C-alpha positions as CSV (number, residue, x, y, z in Angstrom):
1,M,-4.6,-8.8,8.7
2,N,-7.5,-10.1,6.5
3,L,-7.3,-6.4,4.6
4,F,-3.6,-6.6,4.4
5,L,-3.5,-10.2,2.5
6,Q,-6.9,-8.6,0.3
7,L,-5.2,-5.5,-0.2
8,E,-2.1,-7.5,-1.2
9,G,-2.4,-11.1,-2.5
10,G,-0.6,-10.0,-5.9
11,N,3.0,-8.9,-3.9
12,L,2.6,-11.6,-1.3
13,T,2.0,-14.3,-4.0
14,I,5.1,-13.0,-6.2
15,A,7.0,-13.5,-2.5
16,L,6.1,-16.7,-2.2
17,F,6.9,-17.6,-5.6
18,F,10.1,-16.8,-4.6
19,L,10.5,-18.6,-1.4
20,L,9.6,-21.9,-3.3
21,I,12.1,-21.4,-5.8
22,A,14.7,-20.6,-2.8
23,I,13.3,-23.9,-1.2
24,F,14.3,-25.9,-4.6
25,V,17.4,-24.7,-5.0
26,A,19.0,-24.8,-1.1
27,T,17.4,-28.3,-1.0
28,R,19.1,-29.4,-4.2
29,P,22.0,-32.3,-3.3
30,F,24.4,-30.5,-4.7
31,V,24.4,-27.3,-2.0
32,R,25.6,-28.0,1.4
33,P,24.4,-27.5,4.2
34,Q,26.0,-24.2,5.3
35,V,24.5,-22.6,2.3
36,K,20.7,-24.5,2.4
37,R,20.9,-22.7,5.7
38,F,22.3,-19.3,4.7
39,I,19.7,-18.8,1.6
40,L,16.7,-20.4,3.7
41,G,17.6,-18.0,6.2
42,T,18.0,-14.7,4.5
43,V,15.1,-15.2,2.1
44,I,12.8,-16.0,4.9
45,L,14.2,-13.3,7.3
46,G,15.0,-10.7,4.4
47,F,10.9,-11.5,2.9
48,G,9.8,-11.2,7.2
49,I,11.2,-8.0,7.4
50,L,10.1,-6.1,4.1
51,I,6.7,-7.8,4.0
52,T,6.6,-6.8,7.9
53,G,7.3,-3.4,7.2
54,H,4.7,-3.1,4.1
55,Y,2.5,-3.9,6.8
56,I,3.3,-1.0,9.0
57,V,3.8,1.3,6.6
58,T,0.4,0.7,4.8
59,M,-1.7,0.8,8.2
60,H,-0.3,3.6,9.9
61,R,-0.7,6.0,6.3
62,M,-4.1,4.2,6.4
63,E,-5.1,5.2,9.6
64,G,-3.6,8.4,9.4
65,V,-5.7,9.2,6.1
66,K,-8.7,8.0,8.0
67,K,-8.2,10.4,11.0
68,A,-7.2,13.5,8.5
69,F,-10.7,12.7,6.5
70,A,-12.5,12.6,9.5
71,N,-11.3,16.3,10.9
72,G,-12.4,17.6,7.3
73,R,-8.7,18.1,5.9
74,E,-8.5,16.6,2.0
75,V,-7.2,13.2,0.6
76,E,-5.8,12.3,-2.6
77,C,-6.6,9.0,-3.8
78,E,-5.3,6.8,-7.0
79,S,-7.9,6.8,-9.5
80,R,-8.1,3.9,-12.2
81,M,-11.1,5.2,-14.5
82,N,-9.8,7.3,-16.9
83,R,-5.7,6.7,-17.4
84,K,-5.6,9.7,-19.5
85,A,-7.0,12.2,-17.8
86,A,-7.0,13.1,-14.2
87,Q,-5.1,10.4,-12.2
88,S,-6.0,11.0,-9.1
89,V,-9.2,12.6,-7.0
90,I,-9.7,15.2,-4.4
91,V,-12.1,13.1,-1.5
92,S,-13.3,15.9,1.6
93,K,-16.0,15.7,3.4
94,A,-16.9,19.3,2.0
95,Y,-17.4,17.7,-1.4
96,G,-19.8,14.9,-0.2
97,W,-17.2,12.1,0.4
98,E,-18.3,9.4,2.8
99,L,-16.1,6.8,5.0
100,H,-17.6,3.7,5.4
101,D,-15.4,1.0,7.1
102,D,-12.1,1.5,4.9
103,L,-13.7,2.6,1.6
104,F,-14.0,6.7,0.2
105,T,-17.6,6.7,-1.4
106,H,-19.7,9.4,-2.9
107,P,-23.0,9.0,-5.2
108,E,-21.9,10.4,-8.3
109,Y,-18.4,8.5,-8.5
110,T,-19.4,4.0,-9.5
111,R,-17.0,2.8,-7.8
112,P,-15.4,3.3,-4.0
113,F,-11.7,4.5,-3.5
114,H,-9.7,2.3,-0.4
115,A,-7.8,4.4,2.3
116,A,-4.8,2.5,1.7
117,R,-4.2,3.8,-2.2
118,C,-4.6,7.7,-0.7
119,I,-2.5,10.0,0.9
120,L,-3.2,13.2,3.1
121,R,-2.9,15.9,0.7
122,L,-0.5,18.5,0.7
123,K,-1.3,22.5,0.6
124,L,1.9,24.4,-0.8
125,D,1.2,28.2,0.4
126,P,3.1,30.1,-3.3
127,K,4.8,32.6,-0.3
128,K,6.9,30.0,0.9
129,L,8.3,28.8,-2.3
130,P,11.6,29.0,-3.1
131,V,12.1,31.6,-6.4
132,K,14.2,30.1,-9.3
């Protein structure tokens, strides 16, 4: 959970901001009690479902990426070092990468790549691609 808070802190802050706006609007004296319950219930329930779903999907993807890397498969990670050239990096044990906790490290790269920002790399078979 701590890792999720660290990774998604910005998004959670935005959600908290919208929740505070909903609370402010719902507590105005001109808002009827039924509407207050509806506004607060909808916002709290909606953000709760969205945040829980995002947490489950992110953690599941991270576990899949770590297992695939441990089995020798290639993983593709988002690179923010140079946005004009390659925007992703191929990570694999065969290329000298290592996994420490949730971070992929390599001696030639100055910064590690977090498993939450990676996906499995799919190798497409050209023979099976549809012909146009």
